[in-house]
C-alpha positions as semicolon CSV with decimal commas, in nm:
position;residue;x (nm);y (nm);z (nm)
1;X;10,140;-13,029;5,183
2;X;10,213;-13,383;5,292
3;X;10,505;-13,494;5,497
4;X;10,809;-13,557;5,273
5;X;10,825;-13,940;5,258
6;X;11,197;-13,946;5,177
7;X;11,283;-13,719;5,470
8;X;11,064;-13,929;5,701
9;X;11,214;-14,262;5,586
10;X;11,573;-14,134;5,634
11;X;11,497;-14,017;5,984
12;X;11,611;-14,206;6,293
13;X;11,292;-14,092;6,471
14;X;11,099;-14,360;6,654
15;X;10,846;-14,564;6,456
16;X;10,574;-14,436;6,688
17;X;10,668;-14,076;6,607
18;X;10,679;-14,147;6,233
19;X;10,336;-14,306;6,254
20;X;10,204;-14,004;6,443
21;X;10,349;-13,764;6,187
22;X;10,162;-13,942;5,907
23;X;9,847;-13,952;6,121
24;X;9,878;-13,579;6,201
25;X;9,912;-13,495;5,832
26;X;9,591;-13,694;5,775
27;X;9,406;-13,508;6,053
28;X;9,407;-13,809;6,286
29;X;9,520;-13,829;6,647
30;X;9,895;-13,792;6,697
31;X;9,985;-13,815;7,067
32;X;10,354;-13,752;7,013
33;X;10,289;-13,407;6,861
34;X;10,162;-13,166;7,127
35;X;10,044;-12,813;7,038
36;X;10,002;-12,529;7,287
37;X;9,736;-12,372;7,067
38;X;9,555;-12,449;6,746
39;X;9,768;-12,370;6,444
40;X;9,735;-12,475;6,079
41;X;9,845;-12,833;6,025
42;X;10,029;-12,734;5,709
43;X;10,261;-12,514;5,916
44;X;10,326;-12,793;6,167
45;X;10,407;-13,029;5,880
46;X;10,653;-12,774;5,738
47;X;10,819;-12,758;6,080
48;X;10,841;-13,137;6,105
49;X;10,983;-13,164;5,753
50;X;11,250;-12,906;5,840
51;X;11,335;-13,072;6,173
52;X;11,367;-13,421;6,022
53;X;11,572;-13,285;5,729
54;X;11,806;-13,084;5,954
55;X;11,853;-13,362;6,210
56;X;11,789;-13,705;6,053
57;X;12,019;-13,866;6,310
58;X;11,799;-13,779;6,609
59;X;11,583;-14,050;6,764
60;X;11,285;-13,815;6,804
61;X;11,001;-13,947;7,016
62;X;10,790;-13,640;7,089
63;X;10,746;-13,274;6,997
64;X;10,587;-12,993;7,196
65;X;10,517;-12,689;6,976
66;X;10,440;-12,348;7,116
67;X;10,388;-12,120;6,818
68;X;10,165;-11,860;6,664
69;X;10,062;-11,848;6,302
70;X;10,022;-11,534;6,097
71;X;9,932;-11,491;5,735
72;X;10,287;-11,532;5,610
73;X;10,466;-11,671;5,914
74;X;10,482;-11,939;6,180
75;X;10,694;-11,838;6,481
76;X;10,768;-12,005;6,812
77;X;10,955;-12,280;6,989
78;X;10,966;-12,655;6,955
79;X;11,083;-12,888;7,226
80;X;11,226;-13,207;7,073
81;X;11,237;-13,512;7,301
82;X;11,405;-13,843;7,230
83;X;11,676;-14,084;7,344
84;X;11,677;-13,925;7,690
85;X;11,751;-13,579;7,551
86;X;11,551;-13,260;7,518
87;X;11,639;-12,978;7,280
88;X;11,460;-12,648;7,236
89;X;11,464;-12,454;6,912
90;X;11,334;-12,111;6,831
91;X;11,205;-12,088;6,478
92;X;11,052;-11,852;6,231
93;X;10,909;-11,985;5,903
94;X;10,822;-11,686;5,689
95;X;10,726;-11,702;5,322
96;X;10,717;-11,323;5,294
97;X;11,082;-11,311;5,407
98;X;11,172;-11,582;5,153
99;X;10,997;-11,391;4,875
100;X;11,188;-11,079;4,970
101;X;11,515;-11,277;4,965
102;X;11,431;-11,402;4,617
103;X;11,322;-11,058;4,495
104;X;10,982;-11,193;4,399
105;X;10,685;-10,954;4,387
106;X;10,322;-11,016;4,301
107;X;10,121;-10,813;4,047
108;X;10,051;-10,551;4,316
109;X;10,417;-10,499;4,402
110;X;10,410;-10,687;4,733
111;X;10,647;-10,976;4,817
112;X;10,506;-11,283;4,642
113;X;10,468;-11,498;4,951
114;X;10,234;-11,742;4,776
115;X;10,502;-11,820;4,518
116;X;10,762;-11,857;4,792
117;X;10,542;-12,096;4,992
118;X;10,462;-12,298;4,680
119;X;10,818;-12,320;4,552
120;X;11,008;-12,350;4,879
121;X;10,746;-12,526;5,094
122;X;10,905;-12,611;5,428
123;X;11,231;-12,442;5,331
124;X;11,130;-12,086;5,425
125;X;11,289;-12,080;5,769
126;X;11,430;-11,739;5,844
127;X;11,539;-11,852;6,191
128;X;11,624;-12,195;6,329
129;X;11,836;-12,180;6,639
130;X;11,891;-12,399;6,939
131;X;11,771;-12,200;7,235
132;X;11,852;-12,398;7,548
133;X;11,880;-12,751;7,673
134;X;11,610;-12,874;7,907
135;X;11,557;-13,186;8,110
136;X;11,316;-13,442;7,959
137;X;10,985;-13,497;8,136
138;X;10,931;-13,806;8,332
């Protein structure tokens, strides 16, 4: 899943951040996206798409993501830095939850999380809430 070009172009994020997002999606170095642990790039891209869609007005310069990835979910926090501000969000992307919400089941009777991930992509956020304000580093 690539970064959504329309969402990226509408964003007020810094050009450096936008360049890093594209690089990250291409498996290149992206200094403005820091991960606490290794997680699937696809899940980070979904998070970035959601963030840029939800807050296109923010002048994002850097992200620090502390999350864990399961089979159907991606849960954690993201610190968003930019324009002298820092915001912290708790999030839970969960394609199983989305499938349950849609009433979709697979041939075995389980929630059809593959269909949900395919059809909704980044838009499977069960939780997206601002947690607390923090002071920017530096």
